[in-house]
All heavy atoms as TSV, in Angstrom:
chain	resi	resn	atom	element	x	y	z
A	1	MET	N	N	22.699	-32.749	16.184
A	1	MET	CA	C	21.482	-31.960	16.051
A	1	MET	C	C	21.805	-30.473	16.014
A	1	MET	O	O	21.209	-29.734	15.256
A	1	MET	CB	C	20.539	-32.301	17.214
A	1	MET	CG	C	19.223	-31.610	17.122
A	1	MET	SD	S	18.309	-32.260	15.727
A	1	MET	CE	C	16.770	-31.506	15.961
A	2	THR	N	N	22.762	-30.052	16.826
A	2	THR	CA	C	23.133	-28.638	16.851
A	2	THR	C	C	23.756	-28.219	15.529
A	2	THR	O	O	23.491	-27.116	15.048
A	2	THR	CB	C	24.110	-28.361	18.004
A	2	THR	OG1	O	23.518	-28.803	19.215
A	2	THR	CG2	C	24.428	-26.886	18.116
A	3	ASP	N	N	24.574	-29.082	14.937
A	3	ASP	CA	C	25.160	-28.761	13.637
A	3	ASP	C	C	24.088	-28.589	12.574
A	3	ASP	O	O	24.158	-27.681	11.752
A	3	ASP	CB	C	26.141	-29.854	13.204
A	3	ASP	CG	C	27.419	-29.836	14.026
A	3	ASP	OD1	O	27.743	-28.776	14.598
A	3	ASP	OD2	O	28.079	-30.885	14.082
A	4	PHE	N	N	23.104	-29.478	12.596
A	4	PHE	CA	C	21.997	-29.372	11.653
A	4	PHE	C	C	21.275	-28.040	11.832
A	4	PHE	O	O	20.994	-27.330	10.868
A	4	PHE	CB	C	21.009	-30.525	11.850
A	4	PHE	CG	C	19.752	-30.366	11.047
A	4	PHE	CD1	C	19.746	-30.671	9.697
A	4	PHE	CD2	C	18.587	-29.904	11.635
A	4	PHE	CE1	C	18.589	-30.515	8.948
A	4	PHE	CE2	C	17.431	-29.744	10.900
A	4	PHE	CZ	C	17.433	-30.054	9.551
A	5	PHE	N	N	20.991	-27.698	13.075
A	5	PHE	CA	C	20.278	-26.453	13.378
A	5	PHE	C	C	21.070	-25.249	12.889
A	5	PHE	O	O	20.535	-24.377	12.201
A	5	PHE	CB	C	20.015	-26.357	14.882
A	5	PHE	CG	C	19.285	-25.110	15.280
A	5	PHE	CD1	C	17.933	-24.977	15.034
A	5	PHE	CD2	C	19.960	-24.064	15.900
A	5	PHE	CE1	C	17.258	-23.828	15.404
A	5	PHE	CE2	C	19.291	-22.910	16.265
A	5	PHE	CZ	C	17.938	-22.791	16.014
A	6	ASN	N	N	22.335	-25.201	13.241
A	6	ASN	CA	C	23.167	-24.053	12.861
A	6	ASN	C	C	23.396	-23.979	11.361
A	6	ASN	O	O	23.318	-22.907	10.764
A	6	ASN	CB	C	24.511	-24.102	13.580
A	6	ASN	CG	C	24.390	-23.781	15.041
A	6	ASN	OD1	O	23.484	-23.075	15.459
A	6	ASN	ND2	N	25.298	-24.308	15.838
A	7	LYS	N	N	23.699	-25.100	10.758
A	7	LYS	CA	C	24.070	-25.097	9.343
A	7	LYS	C	C	22.879	-24.858	8.430
A	7	LYS	O	O	22.950	-24.054	7.508
A	7	LYS	CB	C	24.739	-26.417	8.979
A	7	LYS	CG	C	25.263	-26.460	7.579
A	7	LYS	CD	C	26.027	-27.738	7.324
A	7	LYS	CE	C	26.588	-27.767	5.925
A	7	LYS	NZ	N	27.306	-29.003	5.649
A	8	TYR	N	N	21.788	-25.547	8.689
A	8	TYR	CA	C	20.680	-25.494	7.749
A	8	TYR	C	C	19.614	-24.473	8.115
A	8	TYR	O	O	19.216	-23.684	7.269
A	8	TYR	CB	C	20.058	-26.882	7.587
A	8	TYR	CG	C	21.012	-27.833	6.917
A	8	TYR	CD1	C	21.682	-28.796	7.648
A	8	TYR	CD2	C	21.271	-27.739	5.565
A	8	TYR	CE1	C	22.581	-29.653	7.040
A	8	TYR	CE2	C	22.164	-28.586	4.945
A	8	TYR	CZ	C	22.820	-29.548	5.686
A	8	TYR	OH	O	23.705	-30.375	5.083
A	9	LEU	N	N	19.164	-24.489	9.342
A	9	LEU	CA	C	18.074	-23.591	9.701
A	9	LEU	C	C	18.552	-22.148	9.824
A	9	LEU	O	O	18.041	-21.259	9.149
A	9	LEU	CB	C	17.401	-24.056	10.990
A	9	LEU	CG	C	16.708	-25.420	10.909
A	9	LEU	CD1	C	16.082	-25.770	12.240
A	9	LEU	CD2	C	15.671	-25.429	9.815
A	10	VAL	N	N	19.524	-21.904	10.675
A	10	VAL	CA	C	20.016	-20.539	10.874
A	10	VAL	C	C	20.750	-20.061	9.631
A	10	VAL	O	O	20.585	-18.921	9.189
A	10	VAL	CB	C	20.909	-20.453	12.127
A	10	VAL	CG1	C	21.503	-19.070	12.275
A	10	VAL	CG2	C	20.121	-20.828	13.372
A	11	GLY	N	N	21.546	-20.922	9.046
A	11	GLY	CA	C	22.288	-20.555	7.841
A	11	GLY	C	C	21.371	-20.165	6.704
A	11	GLY	O	O	21.612	-19.185	5.995
A	12	GLN	N	N	20.302	-20.904	6.524
A	12	GLN	CA	C	19.345	-20.586	5.467
A	12	GLN	C	C	18.596	-19.293	5.771
A	12	GLN	O	O	18.317	-18.505	4.873
A	12	GLN	CB	C	18.349	-21.741	5.289
A	12	GLN	CG	C	18.957	-22.992	4.736
A	12	GLN	CD	C	19.448	-22.821	3.307
A	12	GLN	OE1	O	18.911	-22.038	2.547
A	12	GLN	NE2	N	20.483	-23.547	2.965
A	13	MET	N	N	18.261	-19.083	7.025
A	13	MET	CA	C	17.537	-17.862	7.391
A	13	MET	C	C	18.387	-16.632	7.131
A	13	MET	O	O	17.893	-15.635	6.609
A	13	MET	CB	C	17.122	-17.896	8.860
A	13	MET	CG	C	15.938	-18.757	9.126
A	13	MET	SD	S	15.381	-18.880	10.845
A	13	MET	CE	C	15.984	-17.465	11.652
A	14	LEU	N	N	19.652	-16.675	7.485
A	14	LEU	CA	C	20.506	-15.505	7.325
A	14	LEU	C	C	20.755	-15.170	5.861
A	14	LEU	O	O	21.057	-14.033	5.530
A	14	LEU	CB	C	21.827	-15.709	8.065
A	14	LEU	CG	C	21.702	-15.791	9.586
A	14	LEU	CD1	C	23.071	-16.073	10.200
A	14	LEU	CD2	C	21.108	-14.537	10.162
A	15	LYS	N	N	20.608	-16.142	4.987
A	15	LYS	CA	C	20.790	-15.920	3.555
A	15	LYS	C	C	19.491	-15.541	2.851
A	15	LYS	O	O	19.506	-15.199	1.680
A	15	LYS	CB	C	21.358	-17.179	2.905
A	15	LYS	CG	C	22.748	-17.516	3.346
A	15	LYS	CD	C	23.213	-18.800	2.700
A	15	LYS	CE	C	24.567	-19.228	3.243
A	15	LYS	NZ	N	24.975	-20.528	2.699
A	16	SER	N	N	18.383	-15.588	3.570
A	16	SER	CA	C	17.070	-15.378	2.971
A	16	SER	C	C	16.700	-13.895	2.910
A	16	SER	O	O	16.715	-13.195	3.928
A	16	SER	CB	C	16.019	-16.124	3.794
A	16	SER	OG	O	14.728	-15.762	3.389
A	17	LYS	N	N	16.348	-13.440	1.726
A	17	LYS	CA	C	15.883	-12.058	1.577
A	17	LYS	C	C	14.567	-11.856	2.315
A	17	LYS	O	O	14.329	-10.807	2.907
A	17	LYS	CB	C	15.709	-11.710	0.105
A	17	LYS	CG	C	17.000	-11.597	-0.653
A	17	LYS	CD	C	16.756	-11.263	-2.105
A	17	LYS	CE	C	18.058	-11.260	-2.869
A	17	LYS	NZ	N	17.835	-11.025	-4.302
A	18	LYS	N	N	13.689	-12.868	2.270
A	18	LYS	CA	C	12.402	-12.760	2.962
A	18	LYS	C	C	12.602	-12.564	4.461
A	18	LYS	O	O	11.886	-11.785	5.092
A	18	LYS	CB	C	11.551	-14.000	2.702
A	18	LYS	CG	C	11.090	-14.127	1.266
A	18	LYS	CD	C	10.286	-15.384	1.048
A	18	LYS	CE	C	11.240	-16.551	1.095
A	18	LYS	NZ	N	10.781	-17.767	0.466
A	19	PHE	N	N	13.575	-13.259	5.024
A	19	PHE	CA	C	13.878	-13.118	6.447
A	19	PHE	C	C	14.301	-11.689	6.762
A	19	PHE	O	O	13.808	-11.078	7.708
A	19	PHE	CB	C	14.976	-14.101	6.858
A	19	PHE	CG	C	15.495	-13.883	8.253
A	19	PHE	CD1	C	14.753	-14.287	9.348
A	19	PHE	CD2	C	16.716	-13.276	8.479
A	19	PHE	CE1	C	15.222	-14.093	10.643
A	19	PHE	CE2	C	17.198	-13.077	9.759
A	19	PHE	CZ	C	16.441	-13.486	10.836
A	20	TRP	N	N	15.200	-11.130	5.963
A	20	TRP	CA	C	15.698	-9.776	6.227
A	20	TRP	C	C	14.615	-8.722	6.001
A	20	TRP	O	O	14.542	-7.735	6.729
A	20	TRP	CB	C	16.943	-9.482	5.398
A	20	TRP	CG	C	18.103	-10.261	5.937
A	20	TRP	CD1	C	18.748	-11.288	5.345
A	20	TRP	CD2	C	18.723	-10.095	7.229
A	20	TRP	NE1	N	19.734	-11.772	6.177
A	20	TRP	CE2	C	19.745	-11.060	7.337
A	20	TRP	CE3	C	18.511	-9.243	8.304
A	20	TRP	CZ2	C	20.547	-11.181	8.461
A	20	TRP	CZ3	C	19.309	-9.357	9.422
A	20	TRP	CH2	C	20.314	-10.309	9.494
A	21	TYR	N	N	13.759	-8.920	4.989
A	21	TYR	CA	C	12.630	-8.005	4.794
A	21	TYR	C	C	11.730	-8.004	6.025
A	21	TYR	O	O	11.268	-6.959	6.478
A	21	TYR	CB	C	11.797	-8.392	3.568
A	21	TYR	CG	C	12.475	-8.252	2.233
A	21	TYR	CD1	C	12.136	-9.087	1.179
A	21	TYR	CD2	C	13.444	-7.279	1.997
A	21	TYR	CE1	C	12.734	-8.959	-0.064
A	21	TYR	CE2	C	14.050	-7.151	0.767
A	21	TYR	CZ	C	13.690	-7.993	-0.269
A	21	TYR	OH	O	14.276	-7.870	-1.485
A	22	THR	N	N	11.480	-9.205	6.566
A	22	THR	CA	C	10.630	-9.318	7.748
A	22	THR	C	C	11.273	-8.675	8.965
A	22	THR	O	O	10.594	-7.985	9.739
A	22	THR	CB	C	10.306	-10.800	8.028
A	22	THR	OG1	O	9.725	-11.360	6.847
A	22	THR	CG2	C	9.356	-10.948	9.191
A	23	VAL	N	N	12.566	-8.859	9.142
A	23	VAL	CA	C	13.289	-8.223	10.256
A	23	VAL	C	C	13.169	-6.703	10.147
A	23	VAL	O	O	12.896	-6.018	11.138
A	23	VAL	CB	C	14.764	-8.666	10.285
A	23	VAL	CG1	C	15.587	-7.809	11.236
A	23	VAL	CG2	C	14.873	-10.134	10.670
A	24	ILE	N	N	13.338	-6.182	8.957
A	24	ILE	CA	C	13.233	-4.731	8.763
A	24	ILE	C	C	11.816	-4.255	9.072
A	24	ILE	O	O	11.626	-3.196	9.690
A	24	ILE	CB	C	13.655	-4.353	7.324
A	24	ILE	CG1	C	15.157	-4.567	7.171
A	24	ILE	CG2	C	13.270	-2.919	7.001
A	24	ILE	CD1	C	15.653	-4.490	5.754
A	25	GLY	N	N	10.816	-5.033	8.693
A	25	GLY	CA	C	9.430	-4.675	9.009
A	25	GLY	C	C	9.170	-4.635	10.497
A	25	GLY	O	O	8.526	-3.708	11.008
A	26	VAL	N	N	9.680	-5.625	11.212
A	26	VAL	CA	C	9.503	-5.665	12.667
A	26	VAL	C	C	10.224	-4.487	13.321
A	26	VAL	O	O	9.668	-3.811	14.199
A	26	VAL	CB	C	9.998	-7.009	13.239
A	26	VAL	CG1	C	10.061	-6.974	14.756
A	26	VAL	CG2	C	9.107	-8.146	12.768
A	27	LEU	N	N	11.446	-4.222	12.898
A	27	LEU	CA	C	12.205	-3.101	13.473
A	27	LEU	C	C	11.530	-1.764	13.170
A	27	LEU	O	O	11.494	-0.876	14.025
A	27	LEU	CB	C	13.641	-3.101	12.949
A	27	LEU	CG	C	14.535	-4.209	13.482
A	27	LEU	CD1	C	15.907	-4.155	12.797
A	27	LEU	CD2	C	14.689	-4.110	14.987
A	28	THR	N	N	11.001	-1.625	11.970
A	28	THR	CA	C	10.298	-0.391	11.620
A	28	THR	C	C	9.092	-0.186	12.529
A	28	THR	O	O	8.840	0.920	13.003
A	28	THR	CB	C	9.839	-0.437	10.149
A	28	THR	OG1	O	10.988	-0.593	9.316
A	28	THR	CG2	C	9.109	0.829	9.760
A	29	THR	N	N	8.359	-1.259	12.771
A	29	THR	CA	C	7.191	-1.161	13.650
A	29	THR	C	C	7.601	-0.810	15.075
A	29	THR	O	O	7.006	0.064	15.710
A	29	THR	CB	C	6.412	-2.490	13.646
A	29	THR	OG1	O	6.054	-2.800	12.302
A	29	THR	CG2	C	5.165	-2.391	14.493
A	30	LEU	N	N	8.633	-1.484	15.578
A	30	LEU	CA	C	9.072	-1.239	16.951
A	30	LEU	C	C	9.677	0.150	17.140
A	30	LEU	O	O	9.526	0.754	18.207
A	30	LEU	CB	C	10.087	-2.306	17.376
A	30	LEU	CG	C	9.557	-3.731	17.503
A	30	LEU	CD1	C	10.703	-4.692	17.800
A	30	LEU	CD2	C	8.498	-3.813	18.582
A	31	LEU	N	N	10.353	0.639	16.122
A	31	LEU	CA	C	11.053	1.923	16.243
A	31	LEU	C	C	10.318	3.073	15.555
A	31	LEU	O	O	10.896	4.140	15.341
A	31	LEU	CB	C	12.464	1.800	15.663
A	31	LEU	CG	C	13.367	0.778	16.346
A	31	LEU	CD1	C	14.669	0.617	15.573
A	31	LEU	CD2	C	13.636	1.169	17.787
A	32	SER	N	N	9.044	2.883	15.229
A	32	SER	CA	C	8.314	3.902	14.483
A	32	SER	C	C	8.222	5.227	15.235
A	32	SER	O	O	8.326	6.293	14.630
A	32	SER	CB	C	6.914	3.406	14.131
A	32	SER	OG	O	6.170	3.131	15.296
A	33	GLU	N	N	8.057	5.169	16.532
A	33	GLU	CA	C	7.991	6.410	17.303
A	33	GLU	C	C	9.349	7.114	17.329
A	33	GLU	O	O	9.418	8.339	17.273
A	33	GLU	CB	C	7.504	6.130	18.714
A	33	GLU	CG	C	6.027	5.764	18.760
A	33	GLU	CD	C	5.532	5.575	20.183
A	33	GLU	OE1	O	6.168	6.091	21.115
A	33	GLU	OE2	O	4.498	4.907	20.338
A	34	THR	N	N	10.411	6.338	17.395
A	34	THR	CA	C	11.760	6.913	17.370
A	34	THR	C	C	12.015	7.628	16.049
A	34	THR	O	O	12.640	8.684	16.016
A	34	THR	CB	C	12.821	5.806	17.564
A	34	THR	OG1	O	12.545	5.115	18.771
A	34	THR	CG2	C	14.221	6.378	17.606
A	35	PHE	N	N	11.520	7.024	14.950
A	35	PHE	CA	C	11.696	7.620	13.629
A	35	PHE	C	C	10.693	8.725	13.353
A	35	PHE	O	O	10.782	9.415	12.334
A	35	PHE	CB	C	11.567	6.556	12.535
A	35	PHE	CG	C	12.659	5.525	12.537
A	35	PHE	CD1	C	12.366	4.206	12.274
A	35	PHE	CD2	C	13.974	5.859	12.791
A	35	PHE	CE1	C	13.355	3.238	12.253
A	35	PHE	CE2	C	14.975	4.902	12.790
A	35	PHE	CZ	C	14.666	3.593	12.509
A	36	GLY	N	N	9.713	8.898	14.234
A	36	GLY	CA	C	8.692	9.923	14.048
A	36	GLY	C	C	7.671	9.568	12.986
A	36	GLY	O	O	7.160	10.449	12.297
A	37	LEU	N	N	7.379	8.279	12.832
A	37	LEU	CA	C	6.417	7.835	11.826
A	37	LEU	C	C	5.027	7.714	12.439
A	37	LEU	O	O	4.876	7.237	13.555
A	37	LEU	CB	C	6.838	6.468	11.274
A	37	LEU	CG	C	8.207	6.379	10.619
A	37	LEU	CD1	C	8.545	4.939	10.289
A	37	LEU	CD2	C	8.255	7.239	9.371
A	38	ASN	N	N	4.019	8.143	11.689
A	38	ASN	CA	C	2.655	7.942	12.163
A	38	ASN	C	C	2.151	6.582	11.675
A	38	ASN	O	O	2.818	5.900	10.896
A	38	ASN	CB	C	1.735	9.090	11.732
A	38	ASN	CG	C	1.601	9.206	10.232
A	38	ASN	OD1	O	1.622	8.219	9.507
A	38	ASN	ND2	N	1.446	10.436	9.751
A	39	SER	N	N	0.974	6.186	12.104
A	39	SER	CA	C	0.475	4.842	11.796
A	39	SER	C	C	0.242	4.637	10.298
A	39	SER	O	O	0.427	3.537	9.789
A	39	SER	CB	C	-0.804	4.564	12.577
A	39	SER	OG	O	-1.809	5.471	12.209
A	40	GLU	N	N	-0.132	5.676	9.596
A	40	GLU	CA	C	-0.350	5.557	8.150
A	40	GLU	C	C	0.975	5.292	7.424
A	40	GLU	O	O	1.029	4.448	6.516
A	40	GLU	CB	C	-0.992	6.837	7.606
A	40	GLU	CG	C	-1.341	6.748	6.139
A	40	GLU	CD	C	-2.038	8.003	5.641
A	40	GLU	OE1	O	-2.727	8.657	6.442
A	40	GLU	OE2	O	-1.875	8.313	4.459
A	41	GLU	N	N	2.021	5.974	7.830
A	41	GLU	CA	C	3.338	5.752	7.215
A	41	GLU	C	C	3.856	4.347	7.506
A	41	GLU	O	O	4.393	3.678	6.615
A	41	GLU	CB	C	4.338	6.798	7.720
A	41	GLU	CG	C	4.035	8.192	7.241
A	41	GLU	CD	C	4.857	9.256	7.945
A	41	GLU	OE1	O	5.190	9.080	9.134
A	41	GLU	OE2	O	5.166	10.265	7.294
A	42	VAL	N	N	3.686	3.898	8.738
A	42	VAL	CA	C	4.112	2.549	9.101
A	42	VAL	C	C	3.329	1.526	8.285
A	42	VAL	O	O	3.905	0.554	7.776
A	42	VAL	CB	C	3.934	2.299	10.616
A	42	VAL	CG1	C	4.192	0.844	10.961
A	42	VAL	CG2	C	4.851	3.197	11.420
A	43	ASN	N	N	2.033	1.743	8.131
A	43	ASN	CA	C	1.210	0.832	7.350
A	43	ASN	C	C	1.695	0.756	5.901
A	43	ASN	O	O	1.784	-0.332	5.329
A	43	ASN	CB	C	-0.251	1.263	7.403
A	43	ASN	CG	C	-1.168	0.245	6.775
A	43	ASN	OD1	O	-0.918	-0.947	6.835
A	43	ASN	ND2	N	-2.238	0.726	6.172
A	44	LYS	N	N	2.021	1.882	5.305
A	44	LYS	CA	C	2.511	1.891	3.920
A	44	LYS	C	C	3.850	1.161	3.802
A	44	LYS	O	O	4.073	0.424	2.843
A	44	LYS	CB	C	2.644	3.326	3.418
A	44	LYS	CG	C	1.314	3.988	3.150
A	44	LYS	CD	C	1.487	5.406	2.666
A	44	LYS	CE	C	0.137	6.063	2.438
A	44	LYS	NZ	N	0.278	7.442	1.963
A	45	ILE	N	N	4.724	1.359	4.761
A	45	ILE	CA	C	6.011	0.668	4.757
A	45	ILE	C	C	5.805	-0.835	4.882
A	45	ILE	O	O	6.406	-1.630	4.145
A	45	ILE	CB	C	6.922	1.200	5.882
A	45	ILE	CG1	C	7.348	2.640	5.592
A	45	ILE	CG2	C	8.154	0.303	6.065
A	45	ILE	CD1	C	8.019	3.341	6.752
A	46	LEU	N	N	4.932	-1.247	5.796
A	46	LEU	CA	C	4.681	-2.677	5.992
A	46	LEU	C	C	4.010	-3.309	4.778
A	46	LEU	O	O	4.298	-4.462	4.441
A	46	LEU	CB	C	3.860	-2.906	7.252
A	46	LEU	CG	C	4.569	-2.567	8.567
A	46	LEU	CD1	C	3.632	-2.789	9.742
A	46	LEU	CD2	C	5.836	-3.372	8.722
A	47	MET	N	N	3.139	-2.584	4.118
A	47	MET	CA	C	2.521	-3.111	2.892
A	47	MET	C	C	3.572	-3.280	1.797
A	47	MET	O	O	3.544	-4.273	1.064
A	47	MET	CB	C	1.400	-2.177	2.427
A	47	MET	CG	C	0.224	-2.136	3.375
A	47	MET	SD	S	-0.589	-3.707	3.547
A	47	MET	CE	C	-1.740	-3.581	2.232
A	48	SER	N	N	4.508	-2.356	1.699
A	48	SER	CA	C	5.589	-2.476	0.723
A	48	SER	C	C	6.481	-3.678	1.038
A	48	SER	O	O	6.861	-4.431	0.136
A	48	SER	CB	C	6.444	-1.206	0.707
A	48	SER	OG	O	5.683	-0.105	0.319
A	49	ILE	N	N	6.790	-3.850	2.301
A	49	ILE	CA	C	7.614	-4.991	2.707
A	49	ILE	C	C	6.861	-6.295	2.458
A	49	ILE	O	O	7.448	-7.281	1.991
A	49	ILE	CB	C	8.051	-4.853	4.175
A	49	ILE	CG1	C	9.057	-3.709	4.302
A	49	ILE	CG2	C	8.656	-6.153	4.693
A	49	ILE	CD1	C	9.424	-3.343	5.719
A	50	GLY	N	N	5.573	-6.308	2.725
A	50	GLY	CA	C	4.760	-7.492	2.436
A	50	GLY	C	C	4.780	-7.841	0.958
A	50	GLY	O	O	4.870	-9.015	0.581
A	51	ALA	N	N	4.723	-6.814	0.097
A	51	ALA	CA	C	4.797	-7.049	-1.346
A	51	ALA	C	C	6.163	-7.610	-1.730
A	51	ALA	O	O	6.254	-8.499	-2.592
A	51	ALA	CB	C	4.521	-5.749	-2.098
A	52	LEU	N	N	7.226	-7.103	-1.102
A	52	LEU	CA	C	8.562	-7.639	-1.366
A	52	LEU	C	C	8.669	-9.106	-0.961
A	52	LEU	O	O	9.225	-9.928	-1.696
A	52	LEU	CB	C	9.621	-6.824	-0.613
A	52	LEU	CG	C	9.991	-5.472	-1.182
A	52	LEU	CD1	C	10.839	-4.694	-0.177
A	52	LEU	CD2	C	10.735	-5.629	-2.471
A	53	VAL	N	N	8.148	-9.440	0.205
A	53	VAL	CA	C	8.201	-10.827	0.683
A	53	VAL	C	C	7.395	-11.727	-0.250
A	53	VAL	O	O	7.858	-12.816	-0.621
A	53	VAL	CB	C	7.683	-10.927	2.142
A	53	VAL	CG1	C	7.511	-12.368	2.553
A	53	VAL	CG2	C	8.636	-10.216	3.085
A	54	LEU	N	N	6.221	-11.295	-0.642
A	54	LEU	CA	C	5.389	-12.077	-1.541
A	54	LEU	C	C	6.070	-12.261	-2.905
A	54	LEU	O	O	6.117	-13.369	-3.440
A	54	LEU	CB	C	4.027	-11.408	-1.708
A	54	LEU	CG	C	2.961	-12.172	-2.466
A	54	LEU	CD1	C	2.641	-13.486	-1.752
A	54	LEU	CD2	C	1.712	-11.328	-2.584
A	55	GLY	N	N	6.611	-11.177	-3.430
A	55	GLY	CA	C	7.319	-11.250	-4.712
A	55	GLY	C	C	8.538	-12.153	-4.642
A	55	GLY	O	O	8.799	-12.933	-5.565
A	56	GLN	N	N	9.274	-12.079	-3.558
A	56	GLN	CA	C	10.447	-12.941	-3.383
A	56	GLN	C	C	10.017	-14.397	-3.248
A	56	GLN	O	O	10.695	-15.289	-3.732
A	56	GLN	CB	C	11.258	-12.507	-2.170
A	56	GLN	CG	C	12.595	-13.193	-2.070
A	56	GLN	CD	C	13.509	-12.887	-3.235
A	56	GLN	OE1	O	13.655	-11.742	-3.625
A	56	GLN	NE2	N	14.100	-13.904	-3.801
A	57	GLY	N	N	8.889	-14.627	-2.598
A	57	GLY	CA	C	8.363	-15.985	-2.492
A	57	GLY	C	C	8.027	-16.562	-3.855
A	57	GLY	O	O	8.332	-17.723	-4.140
A	58	PHE	N	N	7.410	-15.755	-4.719
A	58	PHE	CA	C	7.113	-16.206	-6.075
A	58	PHE	C	C	8.398	-16.478	-6.855
A	58	PHE	O	O	8.506	-17.459	-7.590
A	58	PHE	CB	C	6.257	-15.187	-6.831
A	58	PHE	CG	C	4.823	-15.163	-6.395
A	58	PHE	CD1	C	4.174	-13.953	-6.212
A	58	PHE	CD2	C	4.110	-16.325	-6.182
A	58	PHE	CE1	C	2.848	-13.912	-5.806
A	58	PHE	CE2	C	2.784	-16.305	-5.779
A	58	PHE	CZ	C	2.148	-15.083	-5.601
A	59	ALA	N	N	9.381	-15.584	-6.701
A	59	ALA	CA	C	10.654	-15.774	-7.396
A	59	ALA	C	C	11.351	-17.043	-6.912
A	59	ALA	O	O	11.910	-17.800	-7.726
A	59	ALA	CB	C	11.554	-14.559	-7.176
A	60	ASP	N	N	11.323	-17.288	-5.624
A	60	ASP	CA	C	11.941	-18.508	-5.070
A	60	ASP	C	C	11.215	-19.756	-5.561
A	60	ASP	O	O	11.853	-20.779	-5.827
A	60	ASP	CB	C	11.963	-18.471	-3.545
A	60	ASP	CG	C	12.928	-17.434	-3.005
A	60	ASP	OD1	O	13.766	-16.933	-3.771
A	60	ASP	OD2	O	12.827	-17.128	-1.797
A	61	ALA	N	N	9.899	-19.683	-5.681
A	61	ALA	CA	C	9.127	-20.839	-6.139
A	61	ALA	C	C	9.439	-21.169	-7.600
A	61	ALA	O	O	9.458	-22.334	-7.980
A	61	ALA	CB	C	7.640	-20.572	-5.959
A	62	LYS	N	N	9.702	-20.138	-8.392
A	62	LYS	CA	C	10.027	-20.359	-9.803
A	62	LYS	C	C	11.400	-20.989	-9.981
A	62	LYS	O	O	11.664	-21.638	-10.975
A	62	LYS	CB	C	9.968	-19.040	-10.581
A	62	LYS	CG	C	8.584	-18.480	-10.728
A	62	LYS	CD	C	7.822	-19.256	-11.745
A	62	LYS	CE	C	6.468	-18.612	-11.968
A	62	LYS	NZ	N	5.719	-19.263	-12.992
A	63	LYS	N	N	12.306	-20.761	-9.014
A	63	LYS	CA	C	13.652	-21.331	-9.094
A	63	LYS	C	C	13.648	-22.848	-8.977
A	63	LYS	O	O	14.497	-23.517	-9.518
A	63	LYS	CB	C	14.537	-20.767	-7.973
A	63	LYS	CG	C	14.944	-19.349	-8.160
A	63	LYS	CD	C	15.847	-18.926	-7.009
A	63	LYS	CE	C	16.165	-17.468	-7.029
A	63	LYS	NZ	N	16.980	-17.087	-5.872
A	64	LYS	N	N	12.690	-23.377	-8.229
A	64	LYS	CA	C	12.685	-24.817	-7.937
A	64	LYS	C	C	11.999	-25.615	-8.985
A	64	LYS	O	O	11.283	-25.511	-9.738
A	64	LYS	CB	C	12.042	-25.070	-6.574
A	64	LYS	CG	C	12.856	-24.450	-5.476
A	64	LYS	CD	C	12.220	-24.686	-4.129
A	64	LYS	CE	C	13.086	-24.015	-3.071
A	64	LYS	NZ	N	12.610	-24.117	-1.765
């Protein structure tokens, strides 16, 4: 079971662009004060990341 978890679930996540876009979005939100971003800037960044995730989802769906 552990091999399955490591090989397929974690392995697939680390290779996923959507996963990394989401990680960057979460880090941007958490570190927004450190970066000196106001709420409007954070919102624009998150909307851009959301568009990337959505676009990547469409691209992945077309591959299959």
